[in-house]
N, C-alpha and C positions, 0 to 999 in steps of 0.2 A: 576298626579301620574307619577313618573319616572319609567322607565323600569329597572328591576333588571340586575345585571351584575355578571356573574360568576367569572370574574376576579378580580372584586372589590366589593364582596358581603357585605351586612350589616349583620354581624354575629349575630345569635339568641341565641347561646348557653350561658348558664350562666358562669360567671367568675369562673375559677378553674376547669372547666371540661377538661378532657384530649385531647378533640379535638374541632374543631369549625365547625358549620354547619348553612346554611341559606337555608330556603325553597323558592327557587326562582320561581318555578312554581306557588306556592300560591301566592307570591308577585306580579306575573304577571297576576293574576286573573283566573288560570286554576282551573278547578274543577274535571276533570276526569283523570288528570295525575298528578303525583307527581314528583318533581325534586328537589332534595337537592344538594347543593355543599358542600363537607366535606373537611376540611383540617386536616390531620393526622400527628401529629409529631410522632417522633420514639417511638415505644412501645404502641401505641394507637390502638383502633379498633373501628369500627362503632357500632358493637353489638357483642353479643355472637353468636356462631354457631347456625343458626336457619333455620326453614322451614316456608314459607308462604303457606296456603292452598287456599287463595281466590286471592292473587295478584302475578303478575309476576314482576320481576325487571330486570334492566339492568344497568350494571356499565360501565362508560366511564372514562378511566384514562387521566386526563389533565396534571398532572405532577407528578415526582416522580416515585417510583417503589413499589406500594403496594403488598402484599401477599394476595392471594385469596385463601381460603379453600372451596372445594366443595367435594361432595362424591368421586370424583376421586383422591382426595388428595390435597396438597398445592402447589402453584406455584407463582412466582413473575411476575407480568404483567407490561409492559412498557407503557410510554406515548403513547397515541393513541388506546390502546387496548380497545375492547368493549367485554364485558363478560355477557351472558344472564343467568339469575337464573329463570327458569320456576317454577310455582307453583307446590307444592307438593315435595315429598322427593327427587326426582332428582334434584331439584333446591335448596337444602340445601346450605348455604353458610355464610361466615364470611370474612369481608375485614378488614385488618389490616396493620400496617406499622412497619416493622422490620428494615428499612433502616435508615441511619443516617439523610438523608434530609427529610424534610416534603413531604407527598404525598397529592395531591388535585385530588378529583374524583368527578363525578356526578352520583348520584344514581337516576334512573328514575323508576317510579312504576306505574302500574295501581292503581286506587284508588277505589276498590270495597269493599263496607261495607254492612253488618258486614264481618270482617276478623278474621280469627283464625290463630295465629303463634305459633310455638313451639320452645323453646331454647332446642336444642337436647341434650347438654351436662348436663343440669340441670333437664330436664323434665318439665319445667315451661310452662304452657299453657297461652297464651294471647288472650283475646277477645277485639277486637276493634269495636267500634260502629260508630266512626267518627275520623278524624285525631286527635291524642293526647287524644283520649277518650277511656276508656275501662277498663278491669280488668285483673289482672294477678293472676294465680292460680298455686302456687308452687306444685311440685310433691309430691304426697301423700295426697293432699287436695281434690283431685277429688273423685267423687262418681258415682256409675252406674246411667245412666239416669233413669232407671225404678225405682230405690230408690227414686231419687229426685221427679220424677213425682208422685209416690204414696203418698209421704209425703205432696206434694202440694195439691193433691185432698183430702187427710184427713183434712188438715187445711182449705180448701175451703168450704168442706161439713159441718164442725163444726161451721162455721160462717153463714151458711144461715138460 
C-alpha cells in the first residue's frame, strides 16, 4: 500500500464536478479522523453554508486564497491559514474560491457517527450513519418527533 500524498493526490471526485477531492486519511487507513484534500477552481465551493452537530472540522490552506464564510462574515484566507469550525451553530461554515487561481485546502474532521448536519440556507437536514452514507431531508419534509413516534407505535401494535 502506498502512502497518500496531498500534493499529488489520487482524485476521487467524478468527472464534471466543479472541484476535485481525495480522502487521504481514509486512504492512509484512518478511522477516527477524516482528512480530505480539495482543489477548488474559481467559482466553486466545497459545500453549501452548513453546521455540523456531531463533528468538528479544521481547514488548512495549502495554496491559493479561498473565501471562508462563518457566522462572523466572509473573509479571504491566505496559504498557511488554519481555521477551526467547532460543532454547533458557532461553527457554521462554507469554503469557496472566488480568486482566479485554484485553491488547495485540507479539511480535517472528527468522524463521529451518527452525525447530523444542516444546510443553513436551504434548511436541509442531513443524517449520516457512516462516511458517504445517510439521508437528506429537505426543509418542510420534517415532522415533529412525537407525531412520528406515535405513528410508529400504532403500526407496531397493529402487527402484533
